[in-house]
C-alpha positions, 0 to 999 in steps of 0.5 A: 509502505517505506518511509524515511526520516532521520533517526537515532542509531544509538545502541541499547543501554540497560536493555533499551534503545534511546530514540531522541537524537534526530539527525542520523540518516538511514542511507538507501542506495542513493540519496534520492529516496527521502521517504524510504527507511531501511538497510535490508538487502531486500529493500535495496534491491527494490530501490535499485530497480526504482532508480533503473526504471524511473528515468525511462517512460516504461510502464511499471507494475508494482506488486506486493501485499497490502501495506507494503508501500506500493503508492510510495514506490509509484511516487518515487518513480515519478519523483526520480523521472523527467516528469517530476515537474508534471502532475502525479495523478492517482486512481484507486480502481477498487474505490470507484464503482465500475459504472463510473470508472470509465468516466473517471479515467477518460472523462465525458461530455455533457449529456453523455449519460444521465447526470452528466450535466457538464464536461469532465476531464478524465484522469488521463487528461489531467495527468498529461505530461506526467504520471498516472498511478492506477492502484488496485489495477486488478479490480478494473472491470473486464469490459473496460480493460480493452479501452485501457489497453488502447490508451496504453498502446496508442496514447489516445482515447475518446471521452464518453459521448464524444467521437473526438480522439484525444492524444496524451503523453502519460506514463502509467504505473500500476499496482496490485496485491492480486495474482494477475497472472492467475486472473489471466488464466481464469479469464478474469483479466486480459492477457494482452493488458497484463503483458502490456502492464508487466513491462517492468515488474517490481515486487515489494517485499513484505515486512516479515522478509526484512525484519532487520528494518523494523527497529529503524521503522519503529524509531521513525514512527515514534518520531512522527507520532511524538511530534503530532502528540507533543510527546517526547520518547527517549527509550524504546525497550530492546525486548519489545523490538525483538518481539516485533522482529519475530512477528509476521506482520500480515498488515505489513508497515501499516500494521506496524504504524498502527501499533506504534501509534497505539503505543504512543497513546499508552506511554505517558512518560519517556519510555515507549510502552509497546503493547507486545502482549497483543502480538504474543496473544495472537502470535501462536497462530496468525502472527509468528513467522516460521516459514511454513505458513502459506501467504493465504493463511498469513492474510486470511487468519488475522483478517478473520480474527479482526472481522470477528472482533468487529462483529463483521462490521467493515466500515466506520471507526470501529470497523475491521478496516480501521482496526487493520489500518487499511481502506474499506475498499482494500479490505473488501477486495481482500475478503473477496480474493481470499474467499472469506465468508461470514460463518452462519453462527455470526449471522445471528450474533447478538451485538 
């Protein structure tokens, strides 16, 4: 997730950073990324790739950990393309039951199946002339992948229950946090579909690889939440920013946003009271980034911790998904991918 708003760049005074002057703009490679903030080299490389591919009709595969902003990059590609005045349609492939996903993508005719009481246009038809964003593409069932491959190659398909071929002009941007090539080797993802999607891959860097962007992101979220809560924050402690720059952020920018929102709630005055003790408390194992932990460890350990804290409840306002700042379906996908199972002792825990 990359965001941009005007924010103050005034340096610290007495160990603090002032954050109330609203009109100093973070400058990415061009002025076309109004929702992007950050000056890191890793982010600039991504933005240059987006600018390069946006003006073409090439299929783009956006890769990155959860919370890195894959949908935002897909939207930027659409907004910079010649299709910007046409629809931008998004589908979360993990959030739709596999039995309904085909109808969601390609539509159906009345009577095509039990419950099909009328004709329905699929997302490919709705996106005709524009861009279709297929999020969590790795969750598309194997039996549906052949039909998706055909529409990518031929730009044509049939609705469920119909033999009439429908031609469309759709640019596809897909995204995943999964290792699609590994899934190909395990025969869980078609190799021909993978290579058709992987025309122009864009890898989004995790937040731990661009810590220099954290102060600007913090100021953005302070500004956003201050407006929503009708608060005025004038001071952001430098020591808190330094602590956050040492944190690994397994939930990436989404996790950072949640922390700042919590800080705003805890800050009655003009000084931002960031609960860095939370990072210090958990940072000894899951959060401190020393370059030696594996990506699986960085994702698995904090998820396990939060699941334990939520008594293995995933959904709801007190569930693990809400605590991690992600969708229930995204967390379920991560649990499956990381092969996280509930310990036997937790199965009989008394809440």
